[in-house]
Biopython code that builds the backbone (N, CA, C, O; Angstrom):
import numpy as np
from Bio.PDB.StructureBuilder import StructureBuilder

atoms = [
    (1, "MET", "N", (-9.031, 2.573, 17.522)),
    (1, "MET", "CA", (-9.588, 3.304, 16.419)),
    (1, "MET", "C", (-10.916, 2.662, 16.037)),
    (1, "MET", "O", (-11.005, 1.441, 15.905)),
    (2, "ARG", "N", (-11.948, 3.485, 15.858)),
    (2, "ARG", "CA", (-13.272, 2.968, 15.513)),
    (2, "ARG", "C", (-13.410, 2.823, 14.008)),
    (2, "ARG", "O", (-12.773, 3.542, 13.239)),
    (3, "GLU", "N", (-14.247, 1.887, 13.603)),
    (3, "GLU", "CA", (-14.593, 1.743, 12.195)),
    (3, "GLU", "C", (-15.499, 2.909, 11.816)),
    (3, "GLU", "O", (-16.271, 3.398, 12.640)),
    (4, "LEU", "N", (-15.400, 3.347, 10.570)),
    (4, "LEU", "CA", (-16.185, 4.473, 10.078)),
    (4, "LEU", "C", (-17.514, 3.962, 9.551)),
    (4, "LEU", "O", (-17.557, 3.275, 8.531)),
    (5, "SER", "N", (-18.614, 4.297, 10.248)),
    (5, "SER", "CA", (-19.948, 3.957, 9.778)),
    (5, "SER", "C", (-20.933, 4.920, 10.404)),
    (5, "SER", "O", (-20.622, 5.585, 11.392)),
    (6, "GLU", "N", (-22.109, 4.994, 9.834)),
    (6, "GLU", "CA", (-23.115, 5.911, 10.357)),
    (6, "GLU", "C", (-23.565, 5.530, 11.760)),
    (6, "GLU", "O", (-23.947, 6.400, 12.543)),
    (7, "GLU", "N", (-23.525, 4.237, 12.091)),
    (7, "GLU", "CA", (-23.965, 3.816, 13.421)),
    (7, "GLU", "C", (-22.971, 4.203, 14.513)),
    (7, "GLU", "O", (-23.370, 4.383, 15.664)),
    (8, "THR", "N", (-21.679, 4.334, 14.176)),
    (8, "THR", "CA", (-20.671, 4.578, 15.207)),
    (8, "THR", "C", (-20.206, 6.027, 15.278)),
    (8, "THR", "O", (-19.440, 6.376, 16.176)),
    (9, "THR", "N", (-20.646, 6.880, 14.356)),
    (9, "THR", "CA", (-20.235, 8.282, 14.389)),
    (9, "THR", "C", (-21.427, 9.163, 14.694)),
    (9, "THR", "O", (-22.553, 8.874, 14.289)),
    (10, "SER", "N", (-21.164, 10.245, 15.417)),
    (10, "SER", "CA", (-22.212, 11.231, 15.663)),
    (10, "SER", "C", (-21.879, 12.482, 14.862)),
    (10, "SER", "O", (-20.766, 12.625, 14.356)),
    (11, "ALA", "N", (-22.836, 13.375, 14.750)),
    (11, "ALA", "CA", (-22.652, 14.593, 13.959)),
    (11, "ALA", "C", (-21.546, 15.474, 14.531)),
    (11, "ALA", "O", (-20.967, 16.279, 13.802)),
    (12, "GLU", "N", (-21.242, 15.338, 15.821)),
    (12, "GLU", "CA", (-20.220, 16.165, 16.447)),
    (12, "GLU", "C", (-18.813, 15.581, 16.322)),
    (12, "GLU", "O", (-17.835, 16.296, 16.538)),
    (13, "ASP", "N", (-18.693, 14.302, 15.978)),
    (13, "ASP", "CA", (-17.380, 13.667, 15.825)),
    (13, "ASP", "C", (-16.673, 14.223, 14.594)),
    (13, "ASP", "O", (-17.322, 14.599, 13.618)),
    (14, "ALA", "N", (-15.350, 14.273, 14.641)),
    (14, "ALA", "CA", (-14.556, 14.752, 13.506)),
    (14, "ALA", "C", (-14.037, 13.560, 12.714)),
    (14, "ALA", "O", (-13.496, 12.613, 13.285)),
    (15, "VAL", "N", (-14.205, 13.611, 11.396)),
    (15, "VAL", "CA", (-13.671, 12.590, 10.495)),
    (15, "VAL", "C", (-12.405, 13.165, 9.886)),
    (15, "VAL", "O", (-12.442, 14.218, 9.249)),
    (16, "LEU", "N", (-11.278, 12.477, 10.077)),
    (16, "LEU", "CA", (-9.969, 12.988, 9.682)),
    (16, "LEU", "C", (-9.305, 12.035, 8.689)),
    (16, "LEU", "O", (-9.228, 10.829, 8.923)),
    (17, "LEU", "N", (-8.828, 12.597, 7.579)),
    (17, "LEU", "CA", (-8.140, 11.840, 6.541)),
    (17, "LEU", "C", (-6.679, 12.244, 6.536)),
    (17, "LEU", "O", (-6.364, 13.430, 6.637)),
    (18, "PHE", "N", (-5.779, 11.270, 6.419)),
    (18, "PHE", "CA", (-4.345, 11.533, 6.353)),
    (18, "PHE", "C", (-3.868, 11.379, 4.910)),
    (18, "PHE", "O", (-4.212, 10.413, 4.230)),
    (19, "VAL", "N", (-3.057, 12.365, 4.449)),
    (19, "VAL", "CA", (-2.543, 12.366, 3.083)),
    (19, "VAL", "C", (-1.033, 12.460, 3.123)),
    (19, "VAL", "O", (-0.478, 13.385, 3.717)),
    (20, "GLY", "N", (-0.362, 11.502, 2.491)),
    (20, "GLY", "CA", (1.092, 11.503, 2.411)),
    (20, "GLY", "C", (1.739, 10.783, 3.582)),
    (20, "GLY", "O", (1.109, 10.524, 4.608)),
    (21, "GLY", "N", (3.015, 10.466, 3.398)),
    (21, "GLY", "CA", (3.794, 9.833, 4.460)),
    (21, "GLY", "C", (3.288, 8.455, 4.817)),
    (21, "GLY", "O", (2.506, 7.866, 4.071)),
    (22, "PRO", "N", (3.727, 7.934, 5.949)),
    (22, "PRO", "CA", (3.376, 6.568, 6.345)),
    (22, "PRO", "C", (1.906, 6.394, 6.728)),
    (22, "PRO", "O", (1.415, 5.265, 6.753)),
    (23, "LEU", "N", (1.202, 7.471, 7.022)),
    (23, "LEU", "CA", (-0.211, 7.362, 7.405)),
    (23, "LEU", "C", (-1.149, 7.607, 6.227)),
    (23, "LEU", "O", (-2.360, 7.716, 6.422)),
    (24, "ASP", "N", (-0.617, 7.696, 5.013)),
    (24, "ASP", "CA", (-1.409, 8.006, 3.822)),
    (24, "ASP", "C", (-2.604, 7.067, 3.684)),
    (24, "ASP", "O", (-2.462, 5.845, 3.730)),
    (25, "GLY", "N", (-3.775, 7.661, 3.514)),
    (25, "GLY", "CA", (-4.998, 6.888, 3.330)),
    (25, "GLY", "C", (-5.719, 6.526, 4.608)),
    (25, "GLY", "O", (-6.841, 6.022, 4.555)),
    (26, "ARG", "N", (-5.111, 6.767, 5.753)),
    (26, "ARG", "CA", (-5.755, 6.443, 7.033)),
    (26, "ARG", "C", (-6.920, 7.404, 7.274)),
    (26, "ARG", "O", (-6.809, 8.603, 7.022)),
    (27, "VAL", "N", (-8.023, 6.871, 7.759)),
    (27, "VAL", "CA", (-9.182, 7.673, 8.151)),
    (27, "VAL", "C", (-9.440, 7.388, 9.622)),
    (27, "VAL", "O", (-9.553, 6.232, 10.030)),
    (28, "GLU", "N", (-9.534, 8.447, 10.411)),
    (28, "GLU", "CA", (-9.807, 8.286, 11.839)),
    (28, "GLU", "C", (-11.017, 9.111, 12.225)),
    (28, "GLU", "O", (-11.289, 10.154, 11.631)),
    (29, "VAL", "N", (-11.731, 8.641, 13.215)),
    (29, "VAL", "CA", (-12.852, 9.378, 13.784)),
    (29, "VAL", "C", (-12.434, 9.840, 15.170)),
    (29, "VAL", "O", (-12.133, 9.024, 16.041)),
    (30, "ARG", "N", (-12.416, 11.156, 15.370)),
    (30, "ARG", "CA", (-12.094, 11.709, 16.696)),
    (30, "ARG", "C", (-13.422, 12.059, 17.365)),
    (30, "ARG", "O", (-14.152, 12.938, 16.908)),
    (31, "GLU", "N", (-13.714, 11.358, 18.447)),
    (31, "GLU", "CA", (-14.967, 11.589, 19.151)),
    (31, "GLU", "C", (-15.022, 13.007, 19.701)),
    (31, "GLU", "O", (-14.010, 13.543, 20.153)),
    (32, "ALA", "N", (-16.197, 13.610, 19.662)),
    (32, "ALA", "CA", (-16.387, 14.991, 20.100)),
    (32, "ALA", "C", (-15.956, 15.177, 21.550)),
    (32, "ALA", "O", (-15.505, 16.261, 21.920)),
    (33, "ARG", "N", (-16.084, 14.153, 22.371)),
    (33, "ARG", "CA", (-15.723, 14.292, 23.785)),
    (33, "ARG", "C", (-14.227, 14.563, 23.974)),
    (33, "ARG", "O", (-13.815, 15.005, 25.047)),
    (34, "HIS", "N", (-13.404, 14.301, 22.939)),
    (34, "HIS", "CA", (-11.968, 14.564, 23.016)),
    (34, "HIS", "C", (-11.609, 15.990, 22.588)),
    (34, "HIS", "O", (-10.436, 16.363, 22.616)),
    (35, "GLY", "N", (-12.590, 16.779, 22.198)),
    (35, "GLY", "CA", (-12.338, 18.161, 21.794)),
    (35, "GLY", "C", (-11.954, 18.273, 20.331)),
    (35, "GLY", "O", (-12.034, 17.310, 19.569)),
    (36, "GLU", "N", (-11.539, 19.462, 19.963)),
    (36, "GLU", "CA", (-11.162, 19.735, 18.575)),
    (36, "GLU", "C", (-9.894, 18.968, 18.199)),
    (36, "GLU", "O", (-9.041, 18.721, 19.053)),
    (37, "PRO", "N", (-9.768, 18.592, 16.926)),
    (37, "PRO", "CA", (-8.524, 17.947, 16.479)),
    (37, "PRO", "C", (-7.330, 18.884, 16.639)),
    (37, "PRO", "O", (-7.473, 20.101, 16.526)),
    (38, "LEU", "N", (-6.179, 18.330, 16.897)),
    (38, "LEU", "CA", (-4.957, 19.117, 17.056)),
    (38, "LEU", "C", (-4.540, 19.723, 15.717)),
    (38, "LEU", "O", (-4.744, 19.093, 14.679)),
    (39, "PRO", "N", (-3.960, 20.933, 15.709)),
    (39, "PRO", "CA", (-3.547, 21.560, 14.449)),
    (39, "PRO", "C", (-2.374, 20.845, 13.786)),
    (39, "PRO", "O", (-2.228, 20.898, 12.565)),
    (40, "THR", "N", (-1.539, 20.177, 14.578)),
    (40, "THR", "CA", (-0.397, 19.427, 14.041)),
    (40, "THR", "C", (-0.254, 18.117, 14.814)),
    (40, "THR", "O", (-0.389, 18.080, 16.038)),
    (41, "ILE", "N", (0.020, 17.051, 14.076)),
    (41, "ILE", "CA", (0.275, 15.744, 14.682)),
    (41, "ILE", "C", (1.664, 15.294, 14.265)),
    (41, "ILE", "O", (2.047, 15.440, 13.104)),
    (42, "THR", "N", (2.421, 14.746, 15.215)),
    (42, "THR", "CA", (3.749, 14.215, 14.929)),
    (42, "THR", "C", (3.682, 12.692, 14.979)),
    (42, "THR", "O", (3.198, 12.119, 15.955)),
    (43, "HIS", "N", (4.168, 12.039, 13.928)),
    (43, "HIS", "CA", (4.221, 10.578, 13.861)),
    (43, "HIS", "C", (5.690, 10.176, 13.856)),
    (43, "HIS", "O", (6.446, 10.587, 12.976)),
    (44, "VAL", "N", (6.098, 9.371, 14.840)),
    (44, "VAL", "CA", (7.485, 8.925, 14.948)),
    (44, "VAL", "C", (7.522, 7.422, 14.682)),
    (44, "VAL", "O", (6.824, 6.645, 15.333)),
    (45, "HIS", "N", (8.353, 7.026, 13.707)),
    (45, "HIS", "CA", (8.500, 5.618, 13.354)),
    (45, "HIS", "C", (9.845, 5.145, 13.885)),
    (45, "HIS", "O", (10.892, 5.655, 13.487)),
    (46, "LEU", "N", (9.811, 4.174, 14.779)),
    (46, "LEU", "CA", (11.028, 3.607, 15.341)),
    (46, "LEU", "C", (11.253, 2.235, 14.723)),
    (46, "LEU", "O", (10.337, 1.417, 14.644)),
    (47, "HIS", "N", (12.469, 1.999, 14.293)),
    (47, "HIS", "CA", (12.827, 0.711, 13.708)),
    (47, "HIS", "C", (14.296, 0.467, 13.988)),
    (47, "HIS", "O", (14.861, 1.143, 14.848)),
    (48, "GLY", "N", (14.936, -0.456, 13.313)),
    (48, "GLY", "CA", (16.332, -0.781, 13.566)),
    (48, "GLY", "C", (17.296, 0.366, 13.302)),
    (48, "GLY", "O", (18.381, 0.402, 13.880)),
    (49, "GLY", "N", (16.925, 1.288, 12.452)),
    (49, "GLY", "CA", (17.795, 2.417, 12.124)),
    (49, "GLY", "C", (17.406, 3.649, 12.918)),
    (49, "GLY", "O", (16.823, 3.536, 13.997)),
    (50, "PRO", "N", (17.726, 4.835, 12.389)),
    (50, "PRO", "CA", (17.360, 6.061, 13.097)),
    (50, "PRO", "C", (15.847, 6.274, 13.074)),
    (50, "PRO", "O", (15.156, 5.770, 12.189)),
    (51, "LYS", "N", (15.343, 7.023, 14.051)),
    (51, "LYS", "CA", (13.905, 7.291, 14.071)),
    (51, "LYS", "C", (13.556, 8.197, 12.893)),
    (51, "LYS", "O", (14.354, 9.038, 12.481)),
    (52, "VAL", "N", (12.351, 8.010, 12.362)),
    (52, "VAL", "CA", (11.862, 8.798, 11.239)),
    (52, "VAL", "C", (10.648, 9.583, 11.738)),
    (52, "VAL", "O", (9.689, 8.996, 12.240)),
    (53, "VAL", "N", (10.692, 10.919, 11.599)),
    (53, "VAL", "CA", (9.638, 11.787, 12.115)),
    (53, "VAL", "C", (8.898, 12.432, 10.951)),
    (53, "VAL", "O", (9.515, 12.992, 10.044)),
    (54, "HIS", "N", (7.565, 12.349, 10.983)),
    (54, "HIS", "CA", (6.718, 13.038, 10.015)),
    (54, "HIS", "C", (5.755, 13.931, 10.792)),
    (54, "HIS", "O", (5.242, 13.537, 11.840)),
    (55, "ARG", "N", (5.516, 15.115, 10.283)),
    (55, "ARG", "CA", (4.545, 16.033, 10.890)),
    (55, "ARG", "C", (3.403, 16.248, 9.899)),
    (55, "ARG", "O", (3.617, 16.438, 8.702)),
    (56, "TYR", "N", (2.186, 16.212, 10.437)),
    (56, "TYR", "CA", (0.985, 16.396, 9.631)),
    (56, "TYR", "C", (0.264, 17.658, 10.105)),
    (56, "TYR", "O", (0.036, 17.833, 11.302)),
    (57, "ASP", "N", (-0.094, 18.537, 9.164)),
    (57, "ASP", "CA", (-0.814, 19.769, 9.480)),
    (57, "ASP", "C", (-2.272, 19.623, 9.060)),
    (57, "ASP", "O", (-2.573, 19.080, 7.997)),
    (58, "LEU", "N", (-3.172, 20.114, 9.909)),
    (58, "LEU", "CA", (-4.606, 19.980, 9.697)),
    (58, "LEU", "C", (-5.151, 21.096, 8.819)),
    (58, "LEU", "O", (-4.852, 22.272, 9.028)),
    (59, "THR", "N", (-5.950, 20.713, 7.838)),
    (59, "THR", "CA", (-6.763, 21.649, 7.067)),
    (59, "THR", "C", (-8.206, 21.274, 7.365)),
    (59, "THR", "O", (-8.634, 20.156, 7.079)),
    (60, "THR", "N", (-8.959, 22.215, 7.943)),
    (60, "THR", "CA", (-10.340, 21.948, 8.312)),
    (60, "THR", "C", (-11.236, 22.091, 7.092)),
    (60, "THR", "O", (-11.099, 23.032, 6.311)),
    (61, "LEU", "N", (-12.143, 21.154, 6.941)),
    (61, "LEU", "CA", (-13.133, 21.202, 5.870)),
    (61, "LEU", "C", (-14.491, 21.565, 6.464)),
    (61, "LEU", "O", (-14.599, 21.763, 7.674)),
    (62, "ARG", "N", (-15.492, 21.653, 5.659)),
    (62, "ARG", "CA", (-16.834, 21.972, 6.158)),
    (62, "ARG", "C", (-17.302, 20.924, 7.163)),
    (62, "ARG", "O", (-16.927, 19.753, 7.105)),
    (63, "GLY", "N", (-18.122, 21.387, 8.066)),
    (63, "GLY", "CA", (-18.650, 20.470, 9.071)),
    (63, "GLY", "C", (-17.557, 20.042, 10.030)),
    (63, "GLY", "O", (-16.747, 20.856, 10.471)),
    (64, "SER", "N", (-17.543, 18.790, 10.340)),
    (64, "SER", "CA", (-16.556, 18.288, 11.304)),
    (64, "SER", "C", (-15.570, 17.343, 10.623)),
    (64, "SER", "O", (-15.245, 16.278, 11.149)),
    (65, "ALA", "N", (-15.101, 17.750, 9.449)),
    (65, "ALA", "CA", (-14.128, 16.934, 8.711)),
    (65, "ALA", "C", (-12.838, 17.714, 8.561)),
    (65, "ALA", "O", (-12.828, 18.944, 8.612)),
    (66, "GLY", "N", (-11.739, 16.978, 8.374)),
    (66, "GLY", "CA", (-10.450, 17.623, 8.186)),
    (66, "GLY", "C", (-9.486, 16.699, 7.478)),
    (66, "GLY", "O", (-9.675, 15.484, 7.429)),
    (67, "VAL", "N", (-8.440, 17.311, 6.929)),
    (67, "VAL", "CA", (-7.402, 16.560, 6.236)),
    (67, "VAL", "C", (-6.071, 16.904, 6.876)),
    (67, "VAL", "O", (-5.711, 18.076, 6.983)),
    (68, "TYR", "N", (-5.335, 15.875, 7.305)),
    (68, "TYR", "CA", (-3.975, 16.053, 7.788)),
    (68, "TYR", "C", (-3.035, 15.763, 6.616)),
    (68, "TYR", "O", (-3.034, 14.656, 6.078)),
    (69, "THR", "N", (-2.237, 16.759, 6.222)),
    (69, "THR", "CA", (-1.304, 16.614, 5.113)),
    (69, "THR", "C", (0.114, 16.607, 5.658)),
    (69, "THR", "O", (0.475, 17.443, 6.486)),
    (70, "VAL", "N", (0.920, 15.651, 5.185)),
    (70, "VAL", "CA", (2.295, 15.535, 5.667)),
    (70, "VAL", "C", (3.088, 16.766, 5.224)),
    (70, "VAL", "O", (2.956, 17.232, 4.092)),
    (71, "ARG", "N", (3.910, 17.280, 6.134)),
    (71, "ARG", "CA", (4.812, 18.389, 5.801)),
    (71, "ARG", "C", (5.963, 17.862, 4.966)),
    (71, "ARG", "O", (6.377, 16.715, 5.132)),
    (72, "PRO", "N", (6.489, 18.697, 4.061)),
    (72, "PRO", "CA", (7.695, 18.269, 3.341)),
    (72, "PRO", "C", (8.817, 18.007, 4.340)),
    (72, "PRO", "O", (8.950, 18.722, 5.334)),
    (73, "ARG", "N", (9.611, 16.999, 4.078)),
    (73, "ARG", "CA", (10.717, 16.644, 4.984)),
    (73, "ARG", "C", (11.752, 17.748, 4.981)),
    (73, "ARG", "O", (12.082, 18.305, 3.934)),
    (74, "GLN", "N", (12.258, 18.058, 6.149)),
    (74, "GLN", "CA", (13.314, 19.053, 6.292)),
    (74, "GLN", "C", (14.564, 18.344, 6.778)),
    (74, "GLN", "O", (14.511, 17.482, 7.656)),
    (75, "SER", "N", (15.674, 18.717, 6.199)),
    (75, "SER", "CA", (16.940, 18.150, 6.622)),
    (75, "SER", "C", (17.380, 18.846, 7.905)),
    (75, "SER", "O", (17.487, 20.071, 7.949)),
    (76, "VAL", "N", (17.629, 18.071, 8.928)),
    (76, "VAL", "CA", (18.052, 18.631, 10.222)),
    (76, "VAL", "C", (19.448, 18.123, 10.514)),
    (76, "VAL", "O", (19.703, 16.919, 10.473)),
    (77, "ARG", "N", (20.343, 19.035, 10.806)),
    (77, "ARG", "CA", (21.715, 18.654, 11.125)),
    (77, "ARG", "C", (21.851, 18.463, 12.613)),
    (77, "ARG", "O", (21.414, 19.306, 13.397)),
    (78, "ASP", "N", (22.448, 17.374, 13.002)),
    (78, "ASP", "CA", (22.683, 17.076, 14.415)),
    (78, "ASP", "C", (23.969, 17.761, 14.835)),
    (78, "ASP", "O", (25.055, 17.298, 14.485)),
    (79, "GLU", "N", (23.870, 18.852, 15.578)),
    (79, "GLU", "CA", (25.026, 19.643, 15.993)),
    (79, "GLU", "C", (25.838, 18.948, 17.080)),
    (79, "GLU", "O", (26.938, 19.391, 17.408)),
    (80, "SER", "N", (25.300, 17.851, 17.648)),
    (80, "SER", "CA", (26.027, 17.180, 18.725)),
    (80, "SER", "C", (27.135, 16.277, 18.197)),
    (80, "SER", "O", (27.922, 15.745, 18.981)),
    (81, "VAL", "N", (27.208, 16.098, 16.886)),
    (81, "VAL", "CA", (28.219, 15.241, 16.272)),
    (81, "VAL", "C", (29.252, 16.108, 15.577)),
    (81, "VAL", "O", (28.899, 16.973, 14.776)),
    (82, "ALA", "N", (30.521, 15.885, 15.876)),
    (82, "ALA", "CA", (31.598, 16.675, 15.260)),
    (82, "ALA", "C", (31.753, 16.278, 13.792)),
    (82, "ALA", "O", (31.488, 15.138, 13.411)),
    (83, "ASP", "N", (32.190, 17.247, 12.973)),
    (83, "ASP", "CA", (32.414, 16.979, 11.532)),
    (83, "ASP", "C", (33.589, 16.082, 11.288)),
    (83, "ASP", "O", (33.898, 15.770, 10.138)),
]
sb = StructureBuilder()
sb.init_structure("model")
sb.init_model(0)
sb.init_chain("A")
sb.init_seg("    ")
for serial, (resi, resn, name, xyz) in enumerate(atoms, 1):
    if name == "N":
        sb.init_residue(resn, " ", resi, " ")
    sb.init_atom(name, np.array(xyz, "f"), 0.0, 1.0, " ", f" {name:<3s}", serial, name[0])
structure = sb.get_structure()
């Protein structure tokens, strides 16, 4: 991940801010050579317990900026486990 500064970003690069969830406050620069930012990003946190999944949806702002906002958590039932 690159540091955010005028010397390291070009006008075509996308500046992306994350809001909510474990990535809250993160700012990333996606270089133009990588194409447009993805409409949804999935972040999976693995630790000693069950995996925790967060999905972030992109809202495009003017120019080449965008905000990824965490989706509200949805309860998912694991059908592979008997009641």
